[in-house]
TIRO-2110 file (N, C-alpha, C; in Angstrom, 1 decimal):
// TIRO-2110
20.8, -25.8, -79.2, N, 1, A
20.7, -24.5, -78.6, CA, 1, A
19.9, -24.6, -77.3, C, 1, A
20.3, -24.0, -76.4, N, 2, A
19.6, -24.0, -75.1, CA, 2, A
18.4, -23.1, -75.1, C, 2, A
17.4, -23.4, -74.3, N, 3, A
16.2, -22.5, -74.3, CA, 3, A
16.4, -21.2, -73.7, C, 3, A
17.5, -21.0, -72.8, N, 4, A
17.8, -19.7, -72.3, CA, 4, A
18.4, -18.8, -73.4, C, 4, A
19.2, -19.3, -74.2, N, 5, A
19.8, -18.6, -75.3, CA, 5, A
18.7, -18.2, -76.4, C, 5, A
17.8, -19.1, -76.6, N, 6, A
16.6, -18.8, -77.5, CA, 6, A
15.8, -17.7, -77.0, C, 6, A
15.5, -17.7, -75.7, N, 7, A
14.7, -16.6, -75.1, CA, 7, A
15.4, -15.3, -75.2, C, 7, A
16.8, -15.3, -75.0, N, 8, A
17.6, -14.1, -75.1, CA, 8, A
17.5, -13.5, -76.5, C, 8, A
17.6, -14.4, -77.5, N, 9, A
17.5, -13.9, -78.9, CA, 9, A
16.1, -13.3, -79.1, C, 9, A
15.1, -14.0, -78.7, N, 10, A
13.7, -13.6, -78.9, CA, 10, A
13.5, -12.2, -78.2, C, 10, A
14.0, -12.1, -77.0, N, 11, A
13.9, -10.7, -76.3, CA, 11, A
14.6, -9.7, -77.1, C, 11, A
15.8, -9.9, -77.6, N, 12, A
16.6, -9.0, -78.3, CA, 12, A
15.8, -8.6, -79.6, C, 12, A
15.2, -9.6, -80.3, N, 13, A
14.4, -9.3, -81.5, CA, 13, A
13.2, -8.4, -81.1, C, 13, A
12.6, -8.7, -80.0, N, 14, A
11.4, -7.9, -79.6, CA, 14, A
11.8, -6.5, -79.3, C, 14, A
12.9, -6.3, -78.6, N, 15, A
13.3, -5.0, -78.3, CA, 15, A
13.7, -4.2, -79.5, C, 15, A
14.4, -4.8, -80.4, N, 16, A
14.7, -4.2, -81.7, CA, 16, A
13.5, -3.8, -82.4, C, 16, A
12.5, -4.6, -82.5, N, 17, A
11.2, -4.3, -83.2, CA, 17, A
10.5, -3.2, -82.6, C, 17, A
10.4, -3.2, -81.2, N, 18, A
9.8, -2.1, -80.5, CA, 18, A
10.5, -0.7, -80.8, C, 18, A
11.8, -0.7, -80.7, N, 19, A
12.6, 0.5, -81.0, CA, 19, A
12.3, 1.0, -82.4, C, 19, A
12.3, 0.0, -83.3, N, 20, A
12.1, 0.3, -84.8, CA, 20, A
10.7, 1.0, -84.9, C, 20, A
9.7, 0.4, -84.4, N, 21, A
8.3, 0.9, -84.5, CA, 21, A
8.2, 2.3, -83.8, C, 21, A
8.9, 2.5, -82.7, N, 22, A
8.9, 3.8, -82.0, CA, 22, A
9.5, 4.9, -82.9, C, 22, A
10.6, 4.5, -83.6, N, 23, A
11.3, 5.5, -84.5, CA, 23, A
10.4, 5.8, -85.7, C, 23, A
9.7, 4.8, -86.2, N, 24, A
8.9, 4.9, -87.4, CA, 24, A
7.7, 5.8, -86.9, C, 24, A
7.1, 5.6, -85.7, N, 25, A
6.0, 6.4, -85.3, CA, 25, A
6.4, 7.9, -85.1, C, 25, A
7.6, 8.0, -84.5, N, 26, A
8.1, 9.4, -84.3, CA, 26, A
8.3, 10.2, -85.6, C, 26, A
8.8, 9.5, -86.7, N, 27, A
9.0, 10.1, -88.0, CA, 27, A
7.7, 10.4, -88.7, C, 27, A
6.7, 9.5, -88.4, N, 28, A
5.4, 9.8, -89.1, CA, 28, A
4.6, 10.9, -88.4, C, 28, A
4.9, 11.1, -87.1, N, 29, A
4.1, 12.1, -86.3, CA, 29, A
4.1, 13.4, -87.0, C, 29, A
5.2, 13.8, -87.6, N, 30, A
5.3, 15.1, -88.2, CA, 30, A
5.2, 15.1, -89.7, C, 30, A
4.7, 14.0, -90.3, N, 31, A
4.7, 13.8, -91.7, CA, 31, A
3.7, 14.8, -92.3, C, 31, A
4.0, 15.3, -93.5, N, 32, A
3.1, 16.2, -94.1, CA, 32, A
1.8, 15.5, -94.7, C, 32, A
0.7, 16.1, -94.6, N, 33, A
-0.6, 15.6, -95.1, CA, 33, A
-1.3, 16.7, -95.8, C, 33, A
-2.5, 16.5, -96.3, N, 34, A
-3.3, 17.4, -96.8, CA, 34, A
-4.5, 17.7, -95.9, C, 34, A
-4.6, 18.9, -95.3, N, 35, A
-5.6, 19.2, -94.3, CA, 35, A
-7.0, 19.2, -94.9, C, 35, A
-7.9, 19.5, -94.1, N, 36, A
-9.3, 19.6, -94.5, CA, 36, A
-9.5, 20.6, -95.7, C, 36, A
-8.7, 21.7, -95.6, N, 37, A
-8.7, 22.8, -96.6, CA, 37, A
-8.1, 22.3, -98.0, C, 37, A
-7.5, 21.1, -97.9, N, 38, A
-6.8, 20.7, -99.1, CA, 38, A
-5.4, 21.2, -99.3, C, 38, A
-5.0, 22.1, -98.4, N, 39, A
-3.6, 22.7, -98.4, CA, 39, A
-2.7, 21.8, -97.6, C, 39, A
-1.4, 21.7, -98.1, N, 40, A
-0.5, 20.9, -97.3, CA, 40, A
-0.3, 21.3, -95.9, C, 40, A
-0.2, 20.4, -95.0, N, 41, A
-0.1, 20.6, -93.5, CA, 41, A
0.6, 19.5, -92.9, C, 41, A
1.2, 19.7, -91.7, N, 42, A
1.7, 18.6, -91.0, CA, 42, A
0.8, 18.4, -89.7, C, 42, A
0.9, 17.2, -89.2, N, 43, A
0.1, 16.8, -88.1, CA, 43, A
0.9, 16.6, -86.8, C, 43, A
0.7, 17.5, -85.8, N, 44, A
1.4, 17.3, -84.5, CA, 44, A
0.8, 16.2, -83.7, C, 44, A
1.6, 15.4, -82.9, N, 45, A
1.1, 14.4, -82.1, CA, 45, A
0.3, 15.0, -80.9, C, 45, A
-0.7, 14.2, -80.4, N, 46, A
-1.5, 14.7, -79.3, CA, 46, A
-1.6, 13.6, -78.2, C, 46, A
-1.9, 14.0, -77.0, N, 47, A
-2.3, 13.2, -75.9, CA, 47, A
-3.6, 13.7, -75.4, C, 47, A
-4.6, 12.8, -75.1, N, 48, A
-5.9, 13.2, -74.6, CA, 48, A
-6.1, 12.6, -73.2, C, 48, A
-6.5, 13.4, -72.3, N, 49, A
-6.7, 13.0, -70.9, CA, 49, A
-8.1, 13.5, -70.4, C, 49, A
-8.7, 12.8, -69.5, N, 50, A
-10.0, 13.3, -69.0, CA, 50, A
-10.0, 13.3, -67.5, C, 50, A
-10.6, 14.4, -67.0, N, 51, A
-10.8, 14.5, -65.6, CA, 51, A
-12.4, 14.6, -65.3, C, 51, A
-12.8, 14.7, -64.1, N, 52, A
-14.2, 14.7, -63.9, CA, 52, A
-14.9, 15.9, -64.5, C, 52, A
-14.2, 17.0, -64.7, N, 53, A
-14.8, 18.2, -65.3, CA, 53, A
-14.3, 18.7, -66.6, C, 53, A
-13.1, 18.1, -67.1, N, 54, A
-12.5, 18.6, -68.3, CA, 54, A
-12.0, 17.5, -69.2, C, 54, A
-11.9, 17.8, -70.5, N, 55, A
-11.1, 16.9, -71.4, CA, 55, A
-9.9, 17.8, -71.8, C, 55, A
-8.7, 17.2, -71.6, N, 56, A
-7.5, 17.9, -71.8, CA, 56, A
-6.8, 17.3, -73.0, C, 56, A
-6.4, 18.1, -74.0, N, 57, A
-5.7, 17.7, -75.2, CA, 57, A
-4.4, 18.4, -75.3, C, 57, A
-3.3, 17.7, -75.1, N, 58, A
-2.0, 18.2, -75.2, CA, 58, A
-1.4, 18.0, -76.6, C, 58, A
-1.1, 19.1, -77.3, N, 59, A
-0.7, 19.1, -78.7, CA, 59, A
0.8, 19.5, -78.7, C, 59, A
1.7, 18.6, -79.3, N, 60, A
3.1, 18.9, -79.3, CA, 60, A
3.4, 20.0, -80.4, C, 60, A
3.5, 21.2, -79.9, N, 61, A
3.7, 22.3, -80.8, CA, 61, A
4.7, 23.3, -80.2, C, 61, A
6.0, 22.8, -80.0, N, 62, A
7.0, 23.6, -79.5, CA, 62, A
7.2, 24.9, -80.3, C, 62, A
7.3, 26.0, -79.6, N, 63, A
7.6, 27.3, -80.4, CA, 63, A
6.3, 28.0, -81.0, C, 63, A
5.1, 27.4, -80.8, N, 64, A
3.9, 28.0, -81.3, CA, 64, A
3.2, 28.8, -80.1, C, 64, A
2.9, 30.0, -80.4, N, 65, A
2.2, 30.8, -79.4, CA, 65, A
0.7, 30.3, -79.4, C, 65, A
0.2, 30.0, -78.3, N, 66, A
-1.2, 29.5, -78.2, CA, 66, A
-2.2, 30.4, -78.8, C, 66, A
-1.9, 31.7, -78.8, N, 67, A
-2.9, 32.6, -79.4, CA, 67, A
-2.8, 32.5, -81.0, C, 67, A
-1.8, 31.9, -81.5, N, 68, A
-1.7, 31.8, -83.0, CA, 68, A
-2.2, 30.5, -83.5, C, 68, A
-2.8, 29.7, -82.6, N, 69, A
-3.4, 28.4, -82.9, CA, 69, A
-4.8, 28.4, -82.8, C, 69, A
-5.6, 27.9, -83.7, N, 70, A
-7.0, 27.8, -83.6, CA, 70, A
-7.4, 26.5, -83.0, C, 70, A
-8.4, 26.5, -82.1, N, 71, A
-8.9, 25.2, -81.5, CA, 71, A
-10.4, 25.3, -81.4, C, 71, A
-11.2, 24.5, -82.1, N, 72, A
-12.6, 24.5, -82.1, CA, 72, A
-13.2, 23.1, -82.3, C, 72, A
-14.4, 23.0, -81.9, N, 73, A
-15.1, 21.7, -82.1, CA, 73, A
-16.1, 21.8, -83.2, C, 73, A
-16.1, 20.7, -84.1, N, 74, A
-16.9, 20.7, -85.2, CA, 74, A
-17.4, 19.3, -85.4, C, 74, A
-18.7, 19.0, -85.2, N, 75, A
-19.2, 17.7, -85.4, CA, 75, A
-18.5, 16.6, -84.6, C, 75, A
-18.2, 16.9, -83.3, N, 76, A
-17.6, 15.9, -82.5, CA, 76, A
-16.1, 15.7, -82.7, C, 76, A
-15.6, 16.6, -83.4, N, 77, A
-14.1, 16.5, -83.7, CA, 77, A
-13.5, 17.8, -83.3, C, 77, A
-12.3, 17.7, -82.5, N, 78, A
-11.6, 18.9, -82.1, CA, 78, A
-10.6, 19.1, -83.2, C, 78, A
-10.7, 20.4, -83.7, N, 79, A
-9.8, 20.8, -84.9, CA, 79, A
-8.8, 21.8, -84.2, C, 79, A
-7.5, 21.5, -84.4, N, 80, A
-6.4, 22.4, -84.0, CA, 80, A
-5.6, 22.7, -85.2, C, 80, A
-5.5, 24.0, -85.5, N, 81, A
-4.7, 24.4, -86.7, CA, 81, A
-4.0, 25.7, -86.5, C, 81, A
-3.0, 26.0, -87.3, N, 82, A
-2.3, 27.2, -87.3, CA, 82, A
-1.0, 27.1, -88.1, C, 82, A
0.0, 27.8, -87.7, N, 83, A
1.2, 27.9, -88.5, CA, 83, A
2.4, 28.0, -87.5, C, 83, A
3.4, 27.2, -87.8, N, 84, A
4.6, 27.3, -87.0, CA, 84, A
5.7, 28.0, -87.9, C, 84, A
6.3, 29.1, -87.5, N, 85, A
7.3, 29.8, -88.3, CA, 85, A
8.6, 30.0, -87.4, C, 85, A
9.7, 30.1, -88.1, N, 86, A
10.9, 30.4, -87.4, CA, 86, A
10.8, 31.8, -86.7, C, 86, A
11.2, 31.9, -85.5, N, 87, A
11.2, 33.2, -84.9, CA, 87, A
12.1, 34.2, -85.7, C, 87, A
11.8, 35.5, -85.7, N, 88, A
12.6, 36.5, -86.5, CA, 88, A
14.1, 36.4, -86.2, C, 88, A
14.5, 36.1, -84.9, N, 89, A
15.9, 36.0, -84.5, CA, 89, A
16.6, 34.9, -85.3, C, 89, A
15.9, 33.9, -85.8, N, 90, A
16.6, 32.8, -86.4, CA, 90, A
16.5, 32.8, -87.9, C, 90, A
15.7, 33.7, -88.5, N, 91, A
15.5, 33.7, -89.9, CA, 91, A
16.7, 33.9, -90.8, C, 91, A
17.7, 34.7, -90.3, N, 92, A
18.9, 34.9, -91.1, CA, 92, A
20.0, 33.9, -90.7, C, 92, A
19.8, 33.0, -89.8, N, 93, A
20.8, 32.1, -89.4, CA, 93, A
21.0, 30.9, -90.5, C, 93, A
22.3, 30.4, -90.5, N, 94, A
22.6, 29.3, -91.4, CA, 94, A
22.0, 28.0, -90.7, C, 94, A
21.3, 27.2, -91.4, N, 95, A
20.7, 26.0, -90.8, CA, 95, A
21.6, 24.9, -90.9, C, 95, A
21.9, 24.2, -89.8, N, 96, A
22.7, 23.0, -89.8, CA, 96, A
21.8, 21.8, -89.7, C, 96, A
20.7, 22.0, -89.0, N, 97, A
19.7, 20.9, -88.8, CA, 97, A
18.4, 21.5, -88.5, C, 97, A
17.3, 21.1, -89.2, N, 98, A
16.0, 21.6, -89.0, CA, 98, A
15.0, 20.4, -88.9, C, 98, A
14.8, 20.0, -87.7, N, 99, A
13.9, 18.8, -87.5, CA, 99, A
12.5, 19.1, -87.1, C, 99, A
12.3, 20.2, -86.5, N, 100, A
10.9, 20.7, -86.1, CA, 100, A
10.3, 21.2, -87.3, C, 100, A
9.1, 20.6, -87.7, N, 101, A
8.4, 21.1, -88.8, CA, 101, A
8.0, 22.5, -88.8, C, 101, A
7.9, 23.2, -90.0, N, 102, A
7.6, 24.6, -90.1, CA, 102, A
6.3, 24.6, -91.0, C, 102, A
5.6, 25.7, -91.0, N, 103, A
4.5, 25.9, -91.9, CA, 103, A
3.2, 25.5, -91.2, C, 103, A
2.2, 25.2, -92.1, N, 104, A
0.8, 25.0, -91.6, CA, 104, A
0.8, 23.6, -90.9, C, 104, A
0.0, 23.6, -89.8, N, 105, A
-0.3, 22.4, -89.1, CA, 105, A
-1.8, 22.3, -88.9, C, 105, A
-2.2, 21.1, -88.9, N, 106, A
-3.7, 20.8, -88.7, CA, 106, A
-3.8, 19.4, -88.1, C, 106, A
-4.6, 19.4, -87.1, N, 107, A
-4.9, 18.1, -86.4, CA, 107, A
-6.3, 17.9, -86.1, C, 107, A
-6.9, 16.9, -86.5, N, 108, A
-8.3, 16.6, -86.2, CA, 108, A
-8.3, 15.4, -85.2, C, 108, A
-9.0, 15.6, -84.1, N, 109, A
-9.0, 14.6, -83.0, CA, 109, A
-10.5, 14.2, -82.7, C, 109, A
-10.9, 13.0, -82.9, N, 110, A
-12.3, 12.5, -82.5, CA, 110, A
-12.4, 12.7, -81.0, C, 110, A
-13.4, 13.3, -80.5, N, 111, A
-13.7, 13.5, -79.1, CA, 111, A
-14.5, 12.3, -78.6, C, 111, A
-14.3, 12.0, -77.3, N, 112, A
-15.2, 11.0, -76.7, CA, 112, A
-16.6, 11.5, -76.7, C, 112, A
-17.6, 10.6, -76.6, N, 113, A
-19.0, 11.0, -76.6, CA, 113, A
-19.2, 11.9, -75.4, C, 113, A
-20.0, 13.0, -75.6, N, 114, A
-20.3, 13.9, -74.5, CA, 114, A
-20.5, 15.3, -75.1, C, 114, A
-20.7, 16.2, -74.2, N, 115, A
-21.0, 17.6, -74.5, CA, 115, A
-19.9, 18.4, -73.9, C, 115, A
-19.3, 19.3, -74.7, N, 116, A
-18.2, 20.2, -74.3, CA, 116, A
-18.6, 21.6, -74.5, C, 116, A
-18.2, 22.5, -73.5, N, 117, A
-18.4, 23.9, -73.6, CA, 117, A
-17.2, 24.6, -74.1, C, 117, A
-16.7, 25.5, -73.2, N, 118, A
-15.6, 26.3, -73.5, CA, 118, A
-14.4, 25.5, -74.1, C, 118, A
-13.7, 26.1, -75.1, N, 119, A
-12.4, 25.6, -75.6, CA, 119, A
-11.4, 26.6, -75.3, C, 119, A
-10.5, 26.3, -74.3, N, 120, A
-9.5, 27.2, -73.9, CA, 120, A
-8.1, 26.8, -74.4, C, 120, A
-7.2, 27.7, -74.7, N, 121, A
-5.9, 27.3, -75.1, CA, 121, A
-4.9, 28.0, -74.2, C, 121, A
-3.8, 27.2, -73.8, N, 122, A
-2.7, 27.7, -73.0, CA, 122, A
-1.5, 27.0, -73.4, C, 122, A
-0.4, 27.4, -72.8, N, 123, A
0.9, 26.7, -73.1, CA, 123, A
1.3, 25.9, -71.9, C, 123, A
1.8, 24.7, -72.1, N, 124, A
2.3, 23.9, -71.0, CA, 124, A
3.6, 23.1, -71.5, C, 124, A
4.7, 23.5, -70.9, N, 125, A
5.9, 22.8, -71.2, CA, 125, A
6.2, 22.7, -72.7, C, 125, A
6.0, 23.8, -73.4, N, 126, A
6.3, 23.8, -74.9, CA, 126, A
5.2, 23.1, -75.7, C, 126, A
4.1, 22.8, -75.1, N, 127, A
3.0, 22.2, -75.9, CA, 127, A
1.8, 23.1, -75.8, C, 127, A
0.9, 23.0, -76.7, N, 128, A
-0.4, 23.7, -76.6, CA, 128, A
-1.3, 22.8, -75.8, C, 128, A
-1.9, 23.3, -74.8, N, 129, A
-2.9, 22.6, -74.0, CA, 129, A
-4.3, 23.2, -74.3, C, 129, A
-5.1, 22.3, -74.9, N, 130, A
-6.5, 22.7, -75.2, CA, 130, A
-7.4, 22.0, -74.1, C, 130, A
-8.1, 22.9, -73.4, N, 131, A
-9.0, 22.4, -72.3, CA, 131, A
-10.4, 22.6, -72.7, C, 131, A
-11.1, 21.5, -72.8, N, 132, A
-12.6, 21.5, -73.0, CA, 132, A
-13.3, 21.3, -71.8, C, 132, A
-14.2, 22.2, -71.5, N, 133, A
-15.1, 22.0, -70.3, CA, 133, A
-16.3, 21.1, -70.5, C, 133, A
-16.5, 20.1, -69.7, N, 134, A
-17.6, 19.2, -69.9, CA, 134, A
-18.9, 20.0, -69.4, C, 134, A
-19.9, 19.7, -70.1, N, 135, A
-21.2, 20.3, -69.7, CA, 135, A
-22.2, 19.2, -69.5, C, 135, A
-23.3, 19.5, -68.9, N, 136, A
-24.5, 18.5, -68.7, CA, 136, A
-24.0, 17.2, -68.3, C, 136, A
-24.1, 16.9, -67.0, N, 137, A
-23.8, 15.6, -66.4, CA, 137, A
-22.3, 15.2, -66.7, C, 137, A
-21.4, 16.1, -66.5, N, 138, A
-20.0, 15.8, -66.6, CA, 138, A
-19.6, 15.5, -68.1, C, 138, A
-20.4, 15.9, -69.1, N, 139, A
-20.0, 15.7, -70.4, CA, 139, A
-20.6, 14.5, -71.0, C, 139, A
-21.3, 13.6, -70.2, N, 140, A
-21.8, 12.4, -70.7, CA, 140, A
-23.2, 12.7, -71.3, C, 140, A
-23.6, 12.0, -72.4, N, 141, A
-24.9, 12.2, -73.0, CA, 141, A
-26.0, 11.7, -72.2, C, 141, A
END
């Protein structure tokens, strides 16, 4: 077997494995868990980004009104929780596919070291954007 063909198979195997892991991660992102309260909940995936003045946490919560989600800091952990329910217009509809999780959600996110003030919620492209304002020296201890 030539080394070119061997590399080709190795690359195909690597691509297959990466796609498999990505599918597995996507399926686990919405997997049910037991929240801090002990009640069943699902965990939405998050992205965390930092600017000079803010810590931004983007939570994948399509269809959730930001005012219906709680976001607060407790012992250096950002807690985001609430409930996703079908809109009234869809409640009597026949379901052919239901992939977006419904019911209680709860996500705990360890925050980077620092001090944070205001916790603001808004909507951004179908996600919940939680904005934490850094305090005292840009949030650094």
